[in-house]
Residue frames as a rotation matrix with the C-alpha (Angstrom) as fourth column:
GLN 1
0.487 0.279 -0.828 144.98
-0.767 0.590 -0.253 57.36
0.417 0.758 0.501 80.69
VAL 2
0.113 -0.377 0.919 145.75
-0.679 0.646 0.348 53.92
-0.725 -0.664 -0.183 81.67
GLN 3
0.284 -0.139 -0.949 147.43
-0.904 0.292 -0.313 51.35
0.321 0.946 -0.043 79.56
LEU 4
0.427 -0.306 0.851 148.17
-0.334 0.821 0.463 47.61
-0.840 -0.482 0.248 79.92
VAL 5
0.378 -0.506 -0.775 150.97
-0.903 -0.015 -0.430 46.26
0.206 0.863 -0.462 77.79
GLU 6
0.881 -0.019 0.473 151.63
-0.098 0.970 0.221 42.51
-0.463 -0.241 0.853 77.42
SER 7
0.205 -0.847 -0.491 154.97
-0.950 -0.051 -0.309 40.98
0.237 0.529 -0.815 76.55
GLY 8
-0.413 -0.615 0.671 156.60
-0.755 0.643 0.125 37.59
-0.508 -0.456 -0.731 76.42
GLY 9
0.589 0.684 0.430 154.58
-0.325 0.688 -0.648 35.71
-0.740 0.242 0.628 73.98
GLY 10
-0.321 -0.759 -0.566 156.12
-0.902 0.062 0.427 33.70
-0.289 0.648 -0.705 71.11
LEU 11
0.527 0.274 -0.804 156.60
-0.602 0.789 -0.126 30.30
0.600 0.551 0.581 69.49
VAL 12
-0.389 -0.669 0.633 157.52
-0.911 0.381 -0.157 27.33
-0.136 -0.638 -0.758 71.61
GLN 13
-0.549 0.041 -0.835 157.46
-0.379 0.878 0.292 23.55
0.745 0.476 -0.467 71.33
ALA 14
0.627 0.764 -0.153 155.07
-0.292 0.412 0.863 21.31
0.722 -0.497 0.481 73.18
GLY 15
0.619 -0.260 -0.741 156.31
0.692 0.627 0.358 20.82
0.372 -0.734 0.568 76.68
GLY 16
-0.463 -0.827 0.318 158.22
0.633 -0.560 -0.535 24.04
0.621 -0.046 0.783 76.75
SER 17
0.062 0.319 -0.946 157.66
0.917 -0.392 -0.073 27.14
-0.394 -0.863 -0.317 78.94
LEU 18
-0.323 -0.044 0.945 156.98
0.377 -0.922 0.086 30.88
0.868 0.384 0.315 78.51
ARG 19
-0.350 0.267 -0.898 156.46
0.845 -0.325 -0.425 33.76
-0.405 -0.907 -0.112 80.93
LEU 20
0.090 0.498 0.862 154.03
0.726 -0.625 0.286 36.58
0.682 0.600 -0.418 80.10
SER 21
-0.707 -0.118 -0.698 154.24
0.587 -0.648 -0.485 40.00
-0.395 -0.753 0.527 81.75
CYS 22
0.105 0.751 0.652 151.67
0.795 -0.457 0.398 42.72
0.597 0.477 -0.645 81.69
ALA 23
-0.716 -0.511 -0.475 152.57
0.690 -0.622 -0.371 46.23
-0.106 -0.593 0.798 82.92
ALA 24
0.484 0.848 0.217 149.94
0.853 -0.512 0.100 48.84
0.195 0.137 -0.971 83.76
SER 25
-0.717 -0.676 -0.168 150.83
0.691 -0.720 -0.054 52.49
-0.085 -0.155 0.984 83.48
GLY 26
-0.247 0.607 0.755 149.12
0.382 -0.656 0.652 55.88
0.891 0.449 -0.069 83.83
SER 27
-0.488 0.095 0.868 147.28
-0.650 -0.703 -0.289 57.65
0.583 -0.705 0.405 86.44
ILE 28
0.022 0.484 -0.875 146.77
0.182 0.858 0.480 54.69
0.983 -0.170 -0.070 88.60
PHE 29
0.169 0.105 0.980 145.50
-0.859 -0.471 0.198 55.07
0.483 -0.876 0.010 92.21
SER 30
-0.387 -0.206 0.899 145.19
-0.572 0.818 -0.059 51.24
-0.723 -0.537 -0.434 92.95
ILE 31
-0.365 0.203 -0.909 144.68
-0.735 0.536 0.415 47.86
0.571 0.820 -0.046 91.22
ASN 32
0.278 0.550 0.787 142.25
-0.839 0.538 -0.080 45.34
-0.467 -0.639 0.611 92.41
ALA 33
0.515 -0.002 0.857 141.99
0.152 0.984 -0.088 42.01
-0.844 0.176 0.507 90.53
MET 34
-0.103 -0.418 -0.903 144.34
-0.911 -0.324 0.254 41.23
-0.398 0.849 -0.348 87.61
GLY 35
0.305 0.232 0.924 144.06
-0.032 0.972 -0.234 38.45
-0.952 0.042 0.304 85.22
TRP 36
-0.752 -0.519 -0.406 144.84
-0.528 0.106 0.842 36.63
-0.394 0.848 -0.354 82.00
TYR 37
0.457 0.863 0.218 142.41
-0.248 0.359 -0.900 35.57
-0.855 0.357 0.377 79.36
ARG 38
-0.699 -0.715 -0.005 142.92
-0.216 0.204 0.955 33.92
-0.682 0.669 -0.297 76.02
GLN 39
0.441 0.879 -0.179 141.21
-0.472 0.058 -0.880 33.52
-0.763 0.473 0.440 72.83
ALA 40
-0.584 -0.545 0.601 142.06
0.208 0.615 0.760 30.79
-0.785 0.569 -0.246 70.18
PRO 41
-0.865 0.223 -0.450 141.08
-0.503 -0.389 0.772 31.16
-0.003 0.894 0.449 66.56
GLY 42
-0.373 0.831 -0.412 137.16
-0.214 0.355 0.910 30.53
0.903 0.428 0.046 66.16
LYS 43
-0.072 0.413 -0.908 136.61
0.852 0.498 0.159 30.40
0.518 -0.762 -0.388 69.97
GLN 44
0.739 0.447 0.505 135.33
0.128 -0.828 0.547 32.74
0.662 -0.339 -0.668 72.51
ARG 45
-0.285 -0.867 0.409 137.74
-0.432 -0.265 -0.862 34.40
0.856 -0.422 -0.299 74.94
GLU 46
0.618 0.371 -0.693 138.15
0.324 0.683 0.654 32.38
0.717 -0.629 0.302 78.06
LEU 47
0.705 -0.411 0.578 139.48
-0.708 -0.464 0.533 33.08
0.049 -0.784 -0.618 81.55
VAL 48
0.284 -0.694 -0.661 142.93
-0.025 0.684 -0.729 31.59
0.958 0.224 0.177 82.32
ALA 49
-0.126 -0.228 -0.965 143.84
0.952 0.247 -0.183 32.73
0.280 -0.942 0.186 85.68
THR 50
0.511 0.295 0.808 143.17
0.035 -0.946 0.323 35.70
0.859 -0.136 -0.493 88.11
ILE 51
-0.398 -0.600 -0.694 144.84
0.820 0.106 -0.562 37.24
0.411 -0.793 0.450 91.20
THR 52
0.750 0.662 0.008 143.30
0.573 -0.655 0.493 39.53
0.332 -0.365 -0.870 93.70
SER 53
0.354 -0.639 0.683 145.21
-0.398 -0.764 -0.508 42.42
0.846 -0.091 -0.525 95.35
GLY 54
0.486 -0.196 0.852 145.54
-0.840 0.165 0.517 40.26
-0.242 -0.967 -0.085 98.42
GLY 55
-0.517 -0.830 -0.208 147.23
-0.850 0.470 0.238 37.46
-0.100 0.300 -0.949 96.32
SER 56
-0.052 0.541 0.839 144.32
-0.140 0.828 -0.543 34.96
-0.989 -0.145 0.033 96.05
THR 57
-0.639 -0.412 -0.649 144.30
-0.649 -0.165 0.743 33.08
-0.413 0.896 -0.162 92.88
ASN 58
0.218 0.813 0.540 142.08
-0.242 0.581 -0.777 31.26
-0.946 0.038 0.323 90.53
TYR 59
-0.745 -0.566 -0.355 142.71
-0.517 0.152 0.842 29.13
-0.422 0.811 -0.406 87.47
ALA 60
0.336 0.636 -0.695 140.77
-0.915 0.397 -0.079 27.36
0.225 0.662 0.715 84.59
ASP 61
0.668 -0.030 0.743 140.88
-0.313 0.895 0.318 23.72
-0.675 -0.445 0.589 85.07
SER 62
0.972 -0.215 0.094 142.69
0.170 0.371 -0.913 23.41
0.161 0.903 0.397 81.85
VAL 63
0.395 -0.817 0.420 145.66
-0.195 -0.522 -0.831 25.14
0.898 0.247 -0.366 83.14
LYS 64
0.818 0.045 0.574 145.74
-0.576 0.052 0.816 23.95
0.006 -0.998 0.069 86.84
GLY 65
0.672 -0.641 0.371 149.21
0.244 0.664 0.707 22.61
-0.699 -0.385 0.603 87.84
ARG 66
0.201 -0.646 0.736 150.90
0.979 0.154 -0.132 24.04
-0.028 0.748 0.664 84.67
PHE 67
0.054 -0.062 0.997 150.31
0.436 -0.896 -0.080 27.70
0.898 0.439 -0.022 84.79
THR 68
-0.134 -0.119 -0.984 151.17
0.982 -0.152 -0.116 30.24
-0.136 -0.981 0.137 87.69
ILE 69
0.439 0.313 0.842 149.82
0.414 -0.902 0.119 33.76
0.797 0.296 -0.526 88.01
SER 70
0.006 -0.371 -0.929 151.68
0.979 -0.188 0.082 36.25
-0.205 -0.909 0.362 90.20
ARG 71
0.642 0.300 0.706 151.92
0.522 -0.845 -0.115 39.90
0.562 0.443 -0.699 90.58
ASP 72
-0.512 -0.777 -0.367 154.34
0.853 -0.409 -0.324 42.79
0.102 -0.479 0.872 91.58
SER 73
0.555 0.788 -0.266 152.14
0.823 -0.566 0.042 45.40
-0.118 -0.243 -0.963 93.12
ALA 74
0.184 -0.520 -0.834 155.11
0.177 -0.817 0.549 47.93
-0.967 -0.248 -0.059 93.31
LYS 75
-0.860 -0.506 -0.066 155.56
0.053 -0.218 0.974 47.58
-0.507 0.835 0.215 89.55
ASN 76
-0.001 0.948 -0.317 151.84
-0.704 -0.226 -0.673 47.33
-0.710 0.222 0.668 88.70
THR 77
-0.383 -0.309 -0.871 152.64
-0.885 0.393 0.250 44.18
0.265 0.866 -0.424 86.89
VAL 78
0.517 0.514 0.685 151.09
-0.600 0.788 -0.138 40.71
-0.611 -0.339 0.715 86.50
TYR 79
-0.480 -0.759 -0.440 152.82
-0.873 0.365 0.323 37.65
-0.085 0.539 -0.838 85.29
LEU 80
0.777 0.605 0.173 151.75
-0.583 0.796 -0.163 34.22
-0.236 0.026 0.971 83.88
ARG 81
-0.445 -0.887 -0.123 154.27
-0.864 0.388 0.321 31.55
-0.237 0.249 -0.939 83.93
MET 82
0.595 0.685 -0.421 153.30
-0.802 0.480 -0.355 28.86
-0.041 0.549 0.835 81.56
ASN 83
-0.548 -0.795 0.261 155.05
-0.718 0.607 0.341 25.42
-0.429 -0.001 -0.903 81.91
SER 84
-0.719 0.093 0.688 154.35
0.186 0.981 0.061 22.10
-0.669 0.172 -0.723 80.05
LEU 85
-0.311 0.554 -0.773 152.70
-0.665 -0.707 -0.240 23.96
-0.679 0.439 0.588 77.29
LYS 86
-0.321 0.323 0.890 150.46
0.537 0.837 -0.111 22.03
-0.780 0.442 -0.442 74.91
PRO 87
-0.874 0.040 0.485 149.28
0.442 -0.349 0.826 22.80
0.202 0.936 0.287 71.30
GLU 88
0.099 0.995 0.030 145.75
0.827 -0.099 0.553 23.60
0.553 -0.030 -0.833 72.72
ASP 89
0.137 -0.161 -0.977 147.35
0.721 -0.660 0.210 26.51
-0.679 -0.734 0.026 74.64
THR 90
-0.761 -0.411 0.502 147.83
0.648 -0.479 0.591 28.26
-0.002 0.776 0.631 71.36
ALA 91
0.498 0.866 -0.037 145.86
0.865 -0.493 0.096 31.56
0.065 -0.080 -0.995 71.55
VAL 92
-0.198 -0.351 0.915 146.17
0.069 -0.936 -0.344 35.31
0.978 -0.005 0.209 71.90
TYR 93
-0.080 0.077 -0.994 146.62
0.977 0.205 -0.063 36.09
0.199 -0.976 -0.092 75.62
TYR 94
0.057 0.229 0.972 145.13
0.178 -0.960 0.216 39.16
0.982 0.161 -0.096 77.03
CYS 95
-0.786 -0.326 -0.525 145.77
0.584 -0.116 -0.803 40.92
0.201 -0.938 0.282 80.37
SER 96
0.228 0.841 0.491 142.96
0.242 -0.537 0.808 42.54
0.943 -0.065 -0.326 82.22
ALA 97
-0.732 -0.327 -0.598 142.93
0.654 -0.090 -0.751 44.62
0.192 -0.941 0.280 85.42
ASP 98
0.524 0.849 0.061 140.33
0.681 -0.461 0.569 46.36
0.511 -0.256 -0.820 87.49
ILE 99
-0.524 -0.850 0.058 141.94
0.799 -0.513 -0.314 49.71
0.296 -0.119 0.948 88.03
ILE 100
0.683 0.660 -0.311 141.01
0.701 -0.713 0.026 52.78
-0.205 -0.236 -0.950 89.99
SER 101
-0.334 -0.864 0.376 142.49
0.943 -0.307 0.130 55.75
0.003 0.398 0.917 88.36
GLY 102
0.666 0.575 0.476 142.39
0.606 -0.788 0.104 59.56
0.435 0.220 -0.873 88.13
ASN 103
-0.517 -0.745 0.421 144.10
0.454 -0.656 -0.603 62.82
0.726 -0.120 0.678 89.13
TYR 104
-0.797 0.239 0.554 141.41
-0.505 -0.767 -0.396 64.92
0.330 -0.596 0.732 90.96
TYR 105
0.203 0.893 0.402 138.51
-0.933 0.302 -0.198 62.32
-0.298 -0.335 0.894 90.95
TYR 106
-0.732 -0.595 0.330 138.67
-0.536 0.803 0.259 58.65
-0.420 0.013 -0.908 90.77
THR 107
0.392 0.858 -0.331 136.90
-0.920 0.360 -0.156 56.09
-0.014 0.366 0.931 88.62
GLU 108
-0.282 -0.386 0.879 137.03
-0.321 0.901 0.292 52.21
-0.904 -0.200 -0.377 88.62
LYS 109
0.554 0.376 -0.743 137.12
-0.828 0.157 -0.538 50.43
-0.086 0.913 0.399 85.28
ASP 110
0.449 -0.434 0.781 138.29
0.371 0.886 0.279 47.12
-0.813 0.165 0.559 83.78
TYR 111
0.303 -0.562 -0.770 141.19
-0.863 -0.504 0.029 47.70
-0.404 0.656 -0.638 81.45
TRP 112
0.842 -0.088 0.532 142.37
0.294 0.902 -0.316 45.32
-0.452 0.422 0.786 78.69
GLY 113
-0.263 -0.925 -0.273 145.75
-0.204 -0.223 0.953 44.97
-0.943 0.306 -0.130 76.86
LEU 114
0.174 0.288 -0.942 146.01
-0.965 -0.141 -0.222 44.38
-0.197 0.947 0.253 73.13
GLY 115
0.927 0.229 0.296 147.17
-0.213 0.973 -0.085 40.79
-0.308 0.016 0.951 73.55
THR 116
-0.199 -0.961 -0.194 150.28
-0.926 0.119 0.358 38.84
-0.321 0.251 -0.913 72.91
GLN 117
0.584 0.424 -0.692 150.35
-0.713 0.676 -0.187 35.71
0.389 0.602 0.698 70.69
VAL 118
-0.250 -0.556 0.793 151.41
-0.696 0.672 0.251 32.24
-0.673 -0.489 -0.555 72.10
THR 119
0.555 0.372 -0.744 151.85
-0.781 0.541 -0.312 29.44
0.286 0.755 0.591 69.65
VAL 120
0.000 -0.445 0.896 152.66
-0.648 0.682 0.339 25.94
-0.762 -0.580 -0.288 70.87
SER 121
0.119 0.022 -0.993 153.90
-0.930 0.353 -0.104 23.54
0.348 0.935 0.063 68.08
SER 122
0.808 0.336 0.483 153.47
-0.521 0.791 0.321 19.92
-0.275 -0.511 0.814 68.31
């Protein structure tokens, strides 16, 4: 079994910063791309940022220059540093990872965490 567990969400004032973490655990052979998505009330889930196993990153236009995604492959962990937060960043943030796992044979699957709430007050 593979699990993704997010942490680091909370309540912050506009202009503030937060750092989210997402740790993958279980019978992991390797992790390809990892990413962060968010879903605000009444809206569809949207991509925030992704990072490949080689370190290439991609960001939504709305967060470019404010958010930074990074990963620690030794810890199977991905981070999202969020600066200059705005009220419109308020959402549940989800971690996702493309993971190859198994003990005797391997399968590749996208896994999701349960999410962490980020609330930015004006």
